[in-house]
N, CA, C and O atoms as a MOPAC input file, in Angstrom:
PM7 MOZYME 1SCF
protein

 N    187.99400 1   156.97300 1   -40.29400 1
 C    189.38100 1   157.04500 1   -40.68700 1
 C    190.21000 1   157.43200 1   -39.47100 1
 O    189.88200 1   158.39200 1   -38.77300 1
 N    191.25000 1   156.71100 1   -39.22300 1
 C    192.09900 1   157.02100 1   -38.07700 1
 C    193.42100 1   157.60400 1   -38.54200 1
 O    193.90200 1   157.32500 1   -39.64000 1
 N    193.98200 1   158.41200 1   -37.68000 1
 C    195.26500 1   159.02700 1   -37.96600 1
 C    196.28300 1   158.44900 1   -37.00300 1
 O    196.06100 1   158.42700 1   -35.79200 1
 N    197.39500 1   157.98500 1   -37.53800 1
 C    198.44300 1   157.47000 1   -36.68100 1
 C    199.25200 1   158.63000 1   -36.13600 1
 O    199.63200 1   159.53700 1   -36.87700 1
 N    199.51100 1   158.59900 1   -34.85500 1
 C    200.27500 1   159.65000 1   -34.20400 1
 C    201.60200 1   159.05400 1   -33.77400 1
 O    201.63400 1   158.08300 1   -33.01800 1
 N    202.69400 1   159.62700 1   -34.25100 1
 C    204.00000 1   159.09300 1   -33.84300 1
 C    204.25700 1   159.39200 1   -32.37700 1
 O    203.83700 1   160.42700 1   -31.85900 1
 N    204.94800 1   158.48100 1   -31.71700 1
 C    205.29400 1   158.67700 1   -30.30900 1
 C    206.72100 1   159.16400 1   -30.20500 1
 O    207.50100 1   158.87300 1   -31.11200 1
 N    207.12000 1   159.87100 1   -29.19100 1
 C    206.26000 1   160.43800 1   -28.15400 1
 C    205.44600 1   161.60900 1   -28.68500 1
 O    205.85100 1   162.27400 1   -29.63800 1
 N    204.30900 1   161.85400 1   -28.07000 1
 C    203.40200 1   162.90900 1   -28.48600 1
 C    203.52500 1   164.07200 1   -27.51800 1
 O    203.42400 1   163.88500 1   -26.30500 1
 N    203.73900 1   165.25900 1   -28.03800 1
 C    203.73500 1   166.46300 1   -27.19800 1
 C    202.35200 1   167.08700 1   -27.32100 1
 O    201.92000 1   167.43600 1   -28.42000 1
 N    201.66900 1   167.22700 1   -26.21700 1
 C    200.33200 1   167.78800 1   -26.23400 1
 C    200.39700 1   169.30500 1   -26.35100 1
 O    201.26200 1   169.93200 1   -25.73900 1
 N    199.48500 1   169.91100 1   -27.13600 1
 C    199.49500 1   171.36900 1   -27.26000 1
 C    199.23500 1   172.03300 1   -25.91300 1
 O    198.47900 1   171.50900 1   -25.09500 1
 N    199.84700 1   173.16200 1   -25.68800 1
 C    199.67000 1   173.96400 1   -24.48700 1
 C    200.05900 1   173.20200 1   -23.21900 1
 O    199.55100 1   173.49300 1   -22.13600 1
 N    200.93900 1   172.25100 1   -23.35300 1
 C    201.31000 1   171.44800 1   -22.19800 1
 C    202.76900 1   171.04000 1   -22.30800 1
 O    203.32800 1   170.94900 1   -23.40000 1
 N    203.35200 1   170.80500 1   -21.18600 1
 C    204.72100 1   170.30300 1   -21.18900 1
 C    204.73700 1   168.79000 1   -21.02300 1
 O    205.79200 1   168.20200 1   -20.78400 1
 N    203.57600 1   168.15800 1   -21.14800 1
 C    203.45100 1   166.71500 1   -20.96800 1
 C    203.76800 1   166.00000 1   -22.28000 1
 O    203.27700 1   166.39000 1   -23.34000 1
 N    204.57600 1   164.97200 1   -22.20500 1
 C    204.87700 1   164.12300 1   -23.35400 1
 C    204.41900 1   162.70900 1   -23.01600 1
 O    204.75100 1   162.17500 1   -21.95800 1
 N    203.65700 1   162.11100 1   -23.92200 1
 C    203.14400 1   160.76100 1   -23.70000 1
 C    204.08800 1   159.74100 1   -24.32100 1
 O    204.56800 1   159.91800 1   -25.44100 1
 N    204.33800 1   158.70700 1   -23.60200 1
 C    205.20400 1   157.63500 1   -24.06100 1
 C    204.35300 1   156.41800 1   -24.41300 1
 O    203.32400 1   156.19700 1   -23.77600 1
 N    204.75000 1   155.62200 1   -25.40800 1
 C    203.98600 1   154.41200 1   -25.72300 1
 C    203.89900 1   153.46000 1   -24.53700 1
 O    202.93400 1   152.70600 1   -24.41500 1
 N    204.89300 1   153.49200 1   -23.66900 1
 C    204.88700 1   152.60700 1   -22.49900 1
 C    203.68700 1   152.87900 1   -21.60600 1
 O    203.19000 1   151.97000 1   -20.94100 1
 N    203.21600 1   154.12400 1   -21.58500 1
 C    202.04400 1   154.47300 1   -20.77300 1
 C    200.82500 1   153.67000 1   -21.20400 1
 O    200.06900 1   153.18100 1   -20.36500 1
 N    200.63600 1   153.53500 1   -22.52000 1
 C    199.45800 1   152.84900 1   -23.03500 1
 C    199.59500 1   151.33400 1   -22.97000 1
 O    198.59300 1   150.62100 1   -23.00800 1
 N    200.80300 1   150.84400 1   -22.87200 1
 C    201.03300 1   149.40900 1   -22.76800 1
 C    201.07000 1   148.94300 1   -21.32100 1
 O    201.08900 1   147.74400 1   -21.04500 1
 N    201.08100 1   149.88600 1   -20.41300 1
 C    201.16900 1   149.58300 1   -18.99300 1
 C    199.87800 1   148.93200 1   -18.50500 1
 O    198.79400 1   149.35100 1   -18.90800 1
 N    199.97000 1   147.91600 1   -17.64700 1
 C    198.76100 1   147.28800 1   -17.12200 1
 C    197.97600 1   148.21800 1   -16.20200 1
 O    196.82000 1   147.93400 1   -15.88700 1
 N    198.57900 1   149.32300 1   -15.76600 1
 C    197.86100 1   150.24200 1   -14.88400 1
 C    197.07300 1   151.28400 1   -15.65600 1
 O    196.25100 1   151.98400 1   -15.06600 1
 N    197.30300 1   151.41200 1   -16.98300 1
 C    196.56500 1   152.37000 1   -17.79300 1
 C    195.20500 1   151.78300 1   -18.11800 1
 O    195.11500 1   150.65000 1   -18.59200 1
 N    194.14600 1   152.53900 1   -17.86700 1
 C    192.81800 1   152.05500 1   -18.20900 1
 C    191.97400 1   153.19900 1   -18.75200 1
 O    192.17300 1   154.36400 1   -18.40900 1
 N    191.04200 1   152.83800 1   -19.59400 1
 C    190.13400 1   153.80500 1   -20.19400 1
 C    189.10200 1   154.20700 1   -19.14700 1
 O    188.59500 1   153.35800 1   -18.41300 1
 N    188.79300 1   155.49200 1   -19.07800 1
 C    187.75700 1   155.94100 1   -18.15700 1
 C    186.44900 1   156.10600 1   -18.91400 1
 O    186.42000 1   156.68500 1   -19.99900 1
 N    185.38700 1   155.60400 1   -18.34700 1
 C    184.06900 1   155.68200 1   -18.97200 1
 C    183.16200 1   156.68400 1   -18.27500 1
 O    181.98100 1   156.78100 1   -18.60900 1
 N    183.68800 1   157.42000 1   -17.32600 1
 C    182.89800 1   158.42900 1   -16.61900 1
 C    183.63800 1   159.75900 1   -16.64700 1
 O    184.86300 1   159.80700 1   -16.76500 1
 N    182.87300 1   160.83100 1   -16.53600 1
 C    183.45100 1   162.16600 1   -16.43900 1
 C    183.53400 1   162.49900 1   -14.95700 1
 O    182.52900 1   162.79900 1   -14.31200 1
 N    184.75100 1   162.44000 1   -14.43200 1
 C    184.96100 1   162.60100 1   -12.99300 1
 C    184.40100 1   163.91900 1   -12.47600 1
 O    183.82900 1   163.95800 1   -11.38600 1
 N    184.55400 1   164.99800 1   -13.23500 1
 C    184.07100 1   166.29900 1   -12.76800 1
 C    182.55500 1   166.30900 1   -12.61500 1
 O    182.02600 1   166.96600 1   -11.71800 1
 N    181.85900 1   165.59000 1   -13.47800 1
 C    180.38900 1   165.52700 1   -13.38700 1
 C    179.95500 1   164.67700 1   -12.19500 1
 O    178.95900 1   164.97800 1   -11.53700 1
 N    180.70700 1   163.61800 1   -11.92800 1
 C    180.41400 1   162.77200 1   -10.76400 1
 C    180.62700 1   163.59100 1    -9.49400 1
 O    179.80200 1   163.55800 1    -8.58100 1
 N    181.73400 1   164.32300 1    -9.44300 1
 C    182.01300 1   165.16800 1    -8.27700 1
 C    180.94100 1   166.22700 1    -8.09800 1
 O    180.51700 1   166.51000 1    -6.97700 1
 N    180.50600 1   166.81000 1    -9.20500 1
 C    179.46000 1   167.83400 1    -9.16100 1
 C    178.15900 1   167.25700 1    -8.60300 1
 O    177.50300 1   167.88700 1    -7.77400 1
 N    177.79200 1   166.07300 1    -9.05300 1
 C    176.57500 1   165.41000 1    -8.56500 1
 C    176.66000 1   165.15200 1    -7.07000 1
 O    175.72000 1   165.43900 1    -6.32900 1
 N    177.78700 1   164.61200 1    -6.63000 1
 C    177.94500 1   164.32000 1    -5.21000 1
 C    178.03600 1   165.59300 1    -4.37200 1
 O    177.55400 1   165.63400 1    -3.23900 1
 N    178.65000 1   166.62300 1    -4.93000 1
 C    178.72600 1   167.89600 1    -4.21700 1
 C    177.32600 1   168.45700 1    -3.96900 1
 O    177.06200 1   169.04800 1    -2.92200 1
 N    176.43200 1   168.26500 1    -4.94000 1
 C    175.03900 1   168.68700 1    -4.79500 1
 C    174.31300 1   167.91900 1    -3.70500 1
 O    173.26700 1   168.35100 1    -3.22100 1
 N    174.86700 1   166.78800 1    -3.32500 1
 C    174.29600 1   165.98100 1    -2.24800 1
 C    175.05000 1   166.21200 1    -0.94100 1
 O    174.87800 1   165.46900 1     0.02500 1
 N    175.90000 1   167.26500 1    -0.92100 1
 C    176.73900 1   167.57700 1     0.23900 1
 C    177.70200 1   166.44000 1     0.58700 1
 O    177.97100 1   166.17100 1     1.75800 1
 N    178.21300 1   165.78000 1    -0.45500 1
 C    179.15200 1   164.67500 1    -0.27900 1
 C    180.47600 1   165.04800 1    -0.92800 1
 O    180.52700 1   165.87500 1    -1.83900 1
 N    181.54100 1   164.42900 1    -0.44800 1
 C    182.85600 1   164.61000 1    -1.05100 1
 C    183.21200 1   163.34600 1    -1.82700 1
 O    182.60500 1   162.29400 1    -1.62500 1
 N    184.19500 1   163.45300 1    -2.71400 1
 C    184.58500 1   162.33600 1    -3.56500 1
 C    186.02700 1   161.93300 1    -3.26400 1
 O    186.92900 1   162.76900 1    -3.30200 1
 N    186.23800 1   160.67000 1    -2.96900 1
 C    187.59000 1   160.15200 1    -2.76400 1
 C    188.31000 1   160.12900 1    -4.10800 1
 O    187.67000 1   160.02600 1    -5.15500 1
 N    189.60800 1   160.22200 1    -4.08300 1
 C    190.39900 1   160.27700 1    -5.30100 1
 C    190.24600 1   159.08300 1    -6.21100 1
 O    190.38600 1   159.21800 1    -7.42700 1
 N    189.96400 1   157.92000 1    -5.66200 1
 C    189.85700 1   156.70900 1    -6.47500 1
 C    188.41500 1   156.34500 1    -6.84100 1
 O    188.17600 1   155.31300 1    -7.46800 1
 N    187.45800 1   157.18800 1    -6.45200 1
 C    186.05400 1   156.86700 1    -6.69500 1
 C    185.71700 1   156.79900 1    -8.18600 1
 O    185.04600 1   155.86400 1    -8.62300 1
 N    186.17300 1   157.77500 1    -8.96600 1
 C    185.84200 1   157.80700 1   -10.39500 1
 C    186.39100 1   156.57200 1   -11.11100 1
 O    185.72300 1   156.02700 1   -11.99100 1
 N    187.59200 1   156.12400 1   -10.75100 1
 C    188.15700 1   154.92000 1   -11.37100 1
 C    187.32600 1   153.68400 1   -11.03100 1
 O    187.06100 1   152.85000 1   -11.89600 1
 N    186.91800 1   153.57400 1    -9.77300 1
 C    186.09700 1   152.42900 1    -9.35800 1
 C    184.73900 1   152.45800 1   -10.06300 1
 O    184.22900 1   151.42000 1   -10.48600 1
 N    184.16100 1   153.65400 1   -10.18500 1
 C    182.87700 1   153.79500 1   -10.87700 1
 C    183.02500 1   153.42500 1   -12.34900 1
 O    182.14900 1   152.77100 1   -12.91500 1
 N    184.11800 1   153.83500 1   -12.96700 1
 C    184.36800 1   153.51300 1   -14.36400 1
 C    184.45500 1   152.00100 1   -14.56900 1
 O    183.94000 1   151.47900 1   -15.55800 1
 N    185.09800 1   151.30100 1   -13.64600 1
 C    185.19400 1   149.84200 1   -13.73900 1
 C    183.81400 1   149.19800 1   -13.61800 1
 O    183.51800 1   148.21700 1   -14.30000 1
 N    182.97600 1   149.75300 1   -12.74900 1
 C    181.60600 1   149.23900 1   -12.61100 1
 C    180.81700 1   149.45600 1   -13.89600 1
 O    180.07800 1   148.57000 1   -14.32700 1
 N    180.96700 1   150.62700 1   -14.51000 1
 C    180.27800 1   150.92900 1   -15.76600 1
 C    180.73900 1   149.96000 1   -16.85300 1
 O    179.92100 1   149.42600 1   -17.60200 1
 N    182.04600 1   149.73500 1   -16.93600 1
 C    182.58300 1   148.79900 1   -17.92300 1
 C    181.98500 1   147.40700 1   -17.73800 1
 O    181.60500 1   146.75700 1   -18.71200 1
 N    181.90100 1   146.95300 1   -16.49500 1
 C    181.33700 1   145.64400 1   -16.19800 1
 C    179.86600 1   145.56900 1   -16.59900 1
 O    179.42500 1   144.57600 1   -17.17800 1
 N    179.11100 1   146.61800 1   -16.29100 1
 C    177.68900 1   146.65400 1   -16.63800 1
 C    177.48500 1   146.61100 1   -18.15000 1
 O    176.60900 1   145.89800 1   -18.63900 1
 N    178.28900 1   147.36900 1   -18.88900 1
 C    178.16400 1   147.41600 1   -20.34500 1
 C    178.51100 1   146.05700 1   -20.94700 1
 O    177.83200 1   145.59400 1   -21.86400 1
 N    179.55600 1   145.41900 1   -20.44300 1
 C    179.93000 1   144.09700 1   -20.95400 1
 C    178.82700 1   143.07300 1   -20.70700 1
 O    178.50200 1   142.27300 1   -21.58400 1
 N    178.24500 1   143.10800 1   -19.48100 1
 C    177.14200 1   142.18100 1   -19.17700 1
 C    175.95000 1   142.44800 1   -20.09300 1
 O    175.31500 1   141.50900 1   -20.57400 1
 N    175.64500 1   143.71400 1   -20.33400 1
 C    174.52400 1   144.06200 1   -21.21200 1
 C    174.79400 1   143.58300 1   -22.63600 1
 O    173.88700 1   143.09100 1   -23.30700 1
 N    176.02700 1   143.72200 1   -23.09700 1
 C    176.38100 1   143.24800 1   -24.43100 1
 C    176.23300 1   141.73900 1   -24.56000 1
 O    175.74700 1   141.24400 1   -25.57800 1
 N    176.64800 1   141.01200 1   -23.54000 1
 C    176.51500 1   139.55000 1   -23.55200 1
 C    175.04900 1   139.13700 1   -23.54500 1
 O    174.66400 1   138.17200 1   -24.20400 1
 N    174.23100 1   139.87800 1   -22.79100 1
 C    172.80400 1   139.56100 1   -22.72900 1
 C    172.13900 1   139.78900 1   -24.08500 1
 O    171.34000 1   138.97200 1   -24.54200 1
 N    172.48100 1   140.91600 1   -24.72500 1
 C    171.92500 1   141.20700 1   -26.05100 1
 C    172.34000 1   140.12500 1   -27.04800 1
 O    171.52500 1   139.65300 1   -27.84000 1
 N    173.61100 1   139.74000 1   -27.00100 1
 C    174.10800 1   138.70400 1   -27.90000 1
 C    173.39700 1   137.36900 1   -27.65300 1
 O    173.05500 1   136.65700 1   -28.59700 1
 N    173.18200 1   137.04300 1   -26.38900 1
 C    172.48700 1   135.79600 1   -26.04100 1
 C    171.04900 1   135.79100 1   -26.54800 1
 O    170.46100 1   134.73400 1   -26.77500 1
 N    170.49000 1   136.99800 1   -26.72200 1
 C    169.12300 1   137.12500 1   -27.23100 1
 C    169.10200 1   137.35300 1   -28.74100 1
 O    168.07400 1   137.74000 1   -29.29800 1
 N    170.22900 1   137.11500 1   -29.40100 1
 C    170.29000 1   137.20000 1   -30.85900 1
 C    170.28200 1   138.62300 1   -31.40200 1
 O    169.91400 1   138.83900 1   -32.55600 1
 N    170.68100 1   139.59300 1   -30.59200 1
 C    170.69200 1   140.98700 1   -31.03700 1
 C    172.10500 1   141.53900 1   -31.05400 1
 O    172.95700 1   141.11100 1   -30.27600 1
 N    172.35100 1   142.49400 1   -31.94600 1
 C    173.60700 1   143.21700 1   -31.96500 1
 C    173.41700 1   144.60900 1   -31.37200 1
 O    174.37900 1   145.36500 1   -31.23400 1
 N    172.19100 1   144.94300 1   -31.02400 1
 C    171.88900 1   146.23800 1   -30.42900 1
 C    171.64500 1   146.05600 1   -28.93400 1
 O    170.76100 1   145.30300 1   -28.52800 1
 N    172.42300 1   146.74100 1   -28.13400 1
 C    172.24200 1   146.69900 1   -26.68400 1
 C    171.15700 1   147.69800 1   -26.32000 1
 O    171.21300 1   148.86200 1   -26.71600 1
 N    170.17500 1   147.23900 1   -25.56700 1
 C    169.03500 1   148.08400 1   -25.20800 1
 C    168.98100 1   148.27100 1   -23.69600 1
 O    169.67800 1   147.59100 1   -22.94300 1
 N    168.13500 1   149.21200 1   -23.27000 1
 C    168.01800 1   149.51100 1   -21.83900 1
 C    167.63600 1   148.28400 1   -21.02900 1
 O    168.07400 1   148.13300 1   -19.88900 1
 N    166.83600 1   147.42200 1   -21.59500 1
 C    166.40900 1   146.22600 1   -20.86200 1
 C    167.53700 1   145.24900 1   -20.61400 1
 O    167.39400 1   144.33400 1   -19.80300 1
 N    168.67400 1   145.42700 1   -21.30800 1
 C    169.82600 1   144.55900 1   -21.09800 1
 C    170.56500 1   144.90000 1   -19.81200 1
 O    171.36900 1   144.10500 1   -19.32700 1
 N    170.29700 1   146.07700 1   -19.26000 1
 C    170.89300 1   146.45400 1   -17.99200 1
 C    170.17000 1   145.74800 1   -16.86600 1
 O    170.51800 1   145.92900 1   -15.69900 1

């Protein structure tokens, strides 16, 4: 069940207000990675993270998942499995 949220939305404990234009913008994209965890992993390797790295990684993840979904579908399955990667 989904709940419709009227716009603009004021986030709790924040002075940020979200506009519908933000979500309709071609520059808005869903992130599929947790940037802080990626930074933590790289920090453990004595590496630093560029500001745009998490976005680029998220796009790669999205591409991989889409390819895996197409492969599963081509094999007559609706379940994506590890072998589809």
